[in-house]
N, C-alpha and C positions, 0 to 999 in steps of 0.2 A: 504494500499500500504506499509506504513512505517512498520507495524507489519510484513507483509510478508517478506520484505527485511531484517528486524531484525532477523526473525527466520532462513532465509537462511544463513545469516552471522553467527548466532549462531551455526548452524549445521556444517558449515565449520570450525569455530574455535574449537568446541568440537572434531570434528573428527580428525583434524590434531594435536591438543593438546594431544589427547589420544595416537596417534602414537608416539609423542615425549615422553610422559611419559613412554610408553612401552619400548622405546629405552633406556631411562636413567635407568629404573629400571630392565631391562632385563626380564620383565614380557610379556606374550603373548599379542600382540597388540589387537587381536580380543576379548579377555576376557575384556579388559579395554573398548573397543568400546561398547560391549554389556552392560556392567554395566553402562556406561555413558548414553547410549540411554534409558535404563530402568529408570534411576534416573530422567532424564529430561522429559521423557515421561509419562509412566503410573504412576510413583511415585509422581512427582511434577506437572505435566501438563504444563511445560514451553514450550514444543514443541508439536504441534498437526499437523502432516503431512497431515492428511485427510482434515482438514480445510484450511491449508496453500496452498496446491497444488490442492485441489479439484479433478476434473476429470483428471488433468494432472499427478496425482501421479503414476498411473499404467504405462502409456507410458514412463514417465521419468525413472522409475525403469527398464523397459524393455530395453530401449536404453542404459542405464548405464551398465547393465549386458552384452548387446551385445559388447560394447566397451571393457569391462573387459575380455571377452572371446577371442576377437580378440587379445588383447595384450598378453593373455597367449599363443595363437597359435603362435605368433611371436617368442616365446622362444623355440619352438619344432622343433629342427634341427634333421633330420633323422641320421646324423652322430653321434649324442650323444647317441643314444639308441641301438647301435649295440650289446652291451652285454645284454641289458635288453629287446630288442624287442620281444623275445618269451614270456617273462613274461607279457609284456604290452598287446600283442595280446590276451593272455589267460584271463588276468584279465578283459579286455574290452569285448571280443566277447563271452567268456564263462561266466566269473563272473558277468557281468552286467545282462544278462537275468536270471540267477540263483538267483541273489540278488533280482530282481524284483519279481520272483515267491515265494521265501521264505518270503520276506517282505509282500507280499499280504496275505500269509497264517497267518503270525503273526498278521497283522493288523485286519484281519477278526476274527480269533479265539481267540487271546489274548486281543486285544484292543476292540473287539466287534464291529467293524465298518461294515457297510453294504458292500456288495460285490463291488459295483461301486466305493465307496469312498476308500475301501481298495486297489483296483487295481490302483487307481490314486496315492495314497500316496506310494504304493510299487514302482512305477516308480520313484517318486520324491526321494526316499531313495537311488536310484542308484547314485544320484548326490553327489559327495563329495565336489567339489568346490575349484577353484584356489585362491579365495579370502581369504580362510582360510589356505589352505596348504602352499602357498608361504611364509607367515610370520612365520609359524611354521618351515619350512625348513631352513630359515635364522637363526632362533633362535637355532635349534638343530644342525646345521652344520653336517648333515648326510653325509656318503660317497656317491659316485656318483650313484652306482646301486640302492640302495633303494630310494634315493631322485629323480632319474630319473623316476623310476616307479611310485612314488606317484604323481609327477608333471604331467606326461603324463596322468595318469588315471584321475586326477582331471579335467584337461582341456577337454579331450575327453569325459569323462563320463557325463559332464554337458549337452551338447546337446543330448546325447543318452538317459539319464534319462528324460530329458524334453520330447523327442520323445515318450518314453514308456508312460509317463503320458498322453501325447496327444492321443496316440492310445486308452488308457482306456477311456479318456474323450470323444473322438469322438465316440467311440463304445457305450458309455452310452447314449449320446445324440441321436444317431442314433436309439437306441432301444426305447428310450423315445418318439421321434418324428416320428418314423415309417420309417426311412431311411434304405436302404439296406447296408449290410456290404460290398458289392462289391463296392459301391460308396465311402465308407470310405477308402477301400483299395486303390482305384484309386487315391484319394486325397493325401493319405499318400505317396504313391510311387511317385506321381508327384512332391510333395513337396521335397522329398529327392533328386530326379534326378535333378529337376530344381535348387534347392538350391546348390547342389554340382557343377553343371555346371556353374551357374552364378558366384560362388566363384572362380572357376578355371579360367574362362575367364577374369574376372575382375582383378584377381591378376596378370595374365600374361600381360594384357594391361598396368596395372600400372607399372610393372617391365620394359616392353618395353619402356614406355614413359620416365621413370626415367633414364634408361641406355642411351637412344638416346639423352638426354639432352632436351627433349620437355617440361620439367617442370623445373622451376627455384627452387633453393634450398629453398627459403622462402615459396614456395607454396606446397612443397611436403607433409609436415605433415598435413596441412589443407585439401588437396585433399584426402589424405588417410582416414582421419577422416570422411569426408563427404561420401566417397565411402563405408565405413563400414556401416554407417547409412542407406544409400540407398539400399545396398544389403539386409540388415536386413529387411527393410521395404518391399522390393519387394517379398522376400520369404514369409513373413507373410501375404501377400495378398492372397496367396494360402492356407496356413495353419498356424493358430496362433501359435506363438512361434517357428515355424520350422526355422525361421531366425537365431536362435542360432547355428544351424548346419552350415549354410552358412558362418557366420562370423568366425567360428572356422576353417573351411576348408581353408577360404581365408587367415587367418593368418598363417596357416601351410604351404600353397603354397608359400607365400611370404618369409617365414623363410628359405625355401630351395632353394631360387634363390640367385645368386651371385650379390647382390646389394651393391655397395660401401657405399651408404647412409643408409643402413639398421640399422647400429648401432645407428646413430643419431635419426632415426625414432623410434627405439625400446625404446630409452631413453625418448623421448617425450611422447610415448604412456604409458610408465611406470609411468611417473609423473601424467598423467591424470588418469591412473588406481588407483594410490594410493589416489588421491583426491576423486575419485568416490567410491572406496571401503570404505573409511573413512565415507563419507557422507551417503552412503547407509545403512551401519550398524546402524548409529545413527537414520536414518529415519525409517527403518524397525523395530528396537527395540522399538522406541517410538510410533509406530502406534497402537499396541493392547492396549486396556484398561485393568484395573485390572479385570473387569467383564469378559472380553473375556478369561482370563487365568484361571478362576475359573472352567471351564468345565473340566480341566484336572483331571483325577481320577486314582485310583490305577491300573486299567487295562492298562492305557496308559504307566505306568512305567514298566509293564510286557513287552509290545511291545518294549520299549526302551532297556530293558535288553537283549531281544532276538537279537536286532540289534547289540548291543555292543559285547556280549559274545558268541553268537552262530553263527549268519549269516555271519558277516564280517570275523571272524577267519576261519570259515569253507570254505568260498568261496576263500579267498586269499591262504590259506595253500594248498588247493587241486589244484587250478589253477596254482601254481608256482612249483609243483612237477617236477623234472627233469630239472629245469632252473639253471643258473649259480648262482642264489641268494643263499647265505648261509642260514643256519637255523635261525641265529639271524636276518638277513636282512628280511627274510620271516616273522618272528615274529613281528618285529616292523611294517611292512606294514600291517599285519593282525590286528594290534590294531589301527593304525592311519587312520581314515576316518571321519574327522569332515565335517559336512554339513554347508553351508553358504548362501550367498545372493541368488544364483540361486534357491535353494530349497524353500526359503521363498517367493520369487518373483512369482515362478510358482504356489506354493500352494495358494497364495493370488488371482492370476488370476482365477484359477479354482474353488475356493471356491464360489466366487460371482456368477458365471454362474451356478454352481450346485444347489446352494440355490434357485436361480430363477426358476430352473426346478423342484424343490421339491424333490431332491435326499436325502434320509435319511443320517443323520450324516455329512452332508456337512459342517455344522458350527463347527465341530470339526477338520477340516482339518488343518486350520491355527494354532490354539493352539497346536495341537500335533506336527506339523512340527517345531514350535518354541521350544517345549520341547526338541526335538531331536537336534536342532541346538545349543541351549544353553548348553545342557548336553555334547554334543560331543566337542564343543569348549572349554569348561571349562576342562573336563577330559583329552582330548588329548592335549590341550594347556599346562597344567601344568605337564603332564606326559612324553611328548615326550623327553625332555632333560634328566630326570632321567633314563628313560628306555634306551635311547641311551648310557648313561654311564654304566648302569648295563649290557648291552649287549655288551659293548666295541665297540660300533659303532660310538661314538661321534668323530668327526674329529678334535675337538679342546679341548683336555684335558688341553693344555696350549697354550697360544697365540703363533703363529708361525711367521717366517720371511721368506720372498722370496727374495733371492739375485739374481740380474741379473749382470753377469760379474764375470768370474772365475779369481781369482788372489790369491796371498798369504795372503792379507789382509782379503778378503771376506771368504776364506777358514778358516782361524784362527777364524774369527768372528763366522761363522757357527758352527765350531767344538766346541767352548765354549758354544754357545747357546744350542747345541745338548747334552752337559754334563748335562744340567738341564732339560732334556725331553721336550725341546721346538721343535716343528716341524720346520724343515729347509728344504730349496731347493735351490740349486745353479744352475742357467740356464746360458747357453753361447752357441753361434754358433760355437765356436772354440773347438775342441776336446782337443787339447793340454792345453788350459786354465783350463780344468776340471781335468787334470791328478793328481794334487796334492790332490784335494778334493776326487777323487776316491780312492787314496791310503790310505787316512785317514778316510774313511768310511762315508763321507758326501753325502747325497742323491743329485744327479745331474740330470738335464734335458738338453740333448744335442739337441739343436734346437732353433728356433726363438720363443721367449716368446710371441710375438705378432701374431703368426700364427694361423690359424683356427685349425690346429692339436693340438696345445698347449691348446686352449680353450676347446676342447672336451676331451683331455686326462688328463689334470691337474685338480685336486680338489682344486680350489682356496680358498674355504671356510675356510680352516684350517690356512691360513696365515693372521695374523692381520696387518702386515706392510710389505712394499715393500722397498727395498734399491737398487737403480740402481747404480752400481759402476763400469762401464766400463771406458775406457780411452777416450771415446767420449762423451763430455758434451751434444752435440746435441741429441745423441741417448738416453742418460739418460733421458733427458727432454721428448723425444718422448714416452718412456716406461711409465713414470710417468703420462703424459698427457692421454695416451690411457687407462691405467689401473686405473686411478684415480677415475672415476665414479663407478667402480665396487668395489674398496677397500676403497674408501673414500678419498677426496682430502687431508685430514689432516693426512693420513696414508701412503702416498707415498713420498719417500725421494731419494735424490741423493747426490753424493759428493758435498762438499763445492763449490758453484757456485762463479764465479768471482765477487767480489764486484763492483757494479756500481759507477763509478766515475762521478761526476758532473763537467762540465767545469767550471773552476774558473776564466775565463777571456780569453783574446786573447793571442796569442803568443804560445810559445812552450808547456806550460802546457795545455792550451786549446786544442791544436792540439792533444796531447796525450790522453786527456779525450775523445775527439770526436772520435778518432780512436778506443778507447776501447769500446765506446758505440756501434759502428757499429758492433762489434763482440759478443755482448752480446744478450742473449734471452730475450724476453719480460717477465715481471714478472708474466703474467698469464699463461705462458707455463712452464711445468716441475713440479717438486715437491719441497718440503721443503728441507733445507739443514741439513743433519744428523751430519755434522761436521762443524767447523768454515769455513767461506767463503775463497776460494782460495786454499784449501788443495787439492792436486792432488792424483791420484792413485799411481803414481811412488813414491811420498813422503811417502804415507802410507805403501807401500811395503818395502821402506827403513827402516821405522821405525820398522816394524815387524822383519826385519833382524837384527836390532840393539838391539832387546830385548823387545820392547814394547809388552804389553800384555793386554788382556781383562780380567776384573774381575767382579764378581757379589757380592755385599755387602749388607747385611741385616741390616737395621736400627732398633735399639731397644731403650728402655728407657735409658739404660746405654751407648749406643753408637749411637749418633745422627749425624745429617749431619755436624755439626761443627767438630765432632771428625773424620768424614771421610775426610774432607779437611786437617786435621792436618797430617794424615798418608800417604796421596797420594801426589805425586809431583804436582807442580803447573800446569804442562802441561796437567794433566789428564782431559779428556773430558767425561762427563756423556752422554752416547748415548740414554738411555731411562730409565724410571722408571717402574717397575712392581708393581702395586698396590695390596693390599691384596685380592681383588676380582678377580685378574688375568688380569685386564685391563692394556694395555701398554700405557704410556705416553711418546712418542718419543721426543728427543731433547729438554729436559725440560729447561726452563729459570730459573736459580737460584733466580732471583729477584722476579719471580711471582709464582713459584711452591712452594706449601706447602708440605714439606717432612715430613712423618708421620712414626710412629712405624709400623714395619712389611713391609715397603717399601723396595724393592730390587733396588739397583743402579747398572745398567750395564754400565761399563765405559771402556775406552780405554786410556792407558798411559804408561809411563815408569815404570819399576819395582820400587816398594816402598823400600826405604832404611830400613825401620822398619815396619814389618807387625804384625797385630793382627789377631787372629783367628775369622774373621768375615764372612767368606763364609760358607754357609750350603748347603748340597746337596738336598735342596728342589726343587720341580718342579716350584716354583714361580707361 
């Protein structure tokens, strides 16, 4: 009992720890998860999932995959793919069957697998996997069109690839046991129809109950989680693993309903999904023994090469002809197709059953799938960022800033950042507030930054920090609170908030402090202060009019932070520091921040009486 609990705890610590290390080092999270699982599993034997979970291992993996696919479906809003929908349809409905057929031929003729096993692994290779694609997209910050295509393909192809494998599996078992193909076709059709129907009906019932207030807020996420597992299990009673289609459809239906609580539910499911993905990769990588992996031979590498360099490029490049995707966008989509949790889980399920029926080469199914997963995760994980940069597709060549609120101060700020190749965008609902920015060539968004239209039209991935700088402190706080989970709570800022005064007794002073407190926002609402507390927008605009300026100063061995303080007026405020690796550290505290050589200090202050040549036209 204690060993089991200890192993579960170790899996959780290693999984989330690997995610954190990936975030700090900017390395692909999946690569670190795979390496960690291999070290603690086959290499050292510290984790043995088969012994720990026993017969529960397979159902636990299946339920976890179902929840991950549902969470992925929740991110698929039809309004998002208006520009990529033809490409998505072609890649799914044309590309998936062609991939299955070509992968079958490669597995049979190159890897030397028997026809039944080759047909099953061909279906599995259709699966790309949101568990791998999502972290890679966050890392590479691709533009909307290729990112949308890869995300939709990953989520929709998972259940389709699983269904292809199920068709091959059921046909193989039917031939082995003497069942008719008509019976298999009836079961498959019934599973698809029943799964889609139960997904649609259940999603609509949940939406109706949530909208009508029939479910309290604290029960919405638990009810949704239980409904997903129930729908998955119900469809699996008709056809094993067909529940993957049900939960995916259910997530897509809910994503396209107007639920006010959908964002909170999506965040909860995302948290659960991150935990499950981290744990699953540790478990699945730790499951095979070193002996299981020794069956991999030279012919398996020929199959892998065919998948990477022939099948995937051929399918994507032909299926996206005539779409709005550029050649560079098509090229990166043709290369990026990592396999993940679903491929390994489905392979593991079928391998056991095939071996029990005496199907030739069934024992090679899991090792070969692992080879593809490891190779694609490593190759695509390390190459997506350099390839995006080489194709000029990366949306974050330099860390960007999103300004909310048009004014002389934000326009001057954005214009200075723009000089150093930093992506900027100035958003406001008032057209006149954007007039100065338009005249000076600053990119603008005329509309509500919190609207659904902005969510689908703006590529937020290129902006590292947000500065809410309207003349309404409550609206600034609302923007920071709403966009904080997406951009990071430590990366959203607003103008200096009024300093909270504590009542220092009774009488007039206490009354003033109490009145002040009644007008202040709670500290958990809003963002951090980019400027000293109490500085208003009108004061900043006045300073701009009086000659205050933004400067970017590079620290060197000959010119350090102390020298910077000497040449700048005392009123100068350092807004953020750009580190040599491109990371932004906003609103630094001089007492805690360690300023180093090659740091860039982005500041705002009065003109210096004496200037040195410290600015360089680097992109920072």
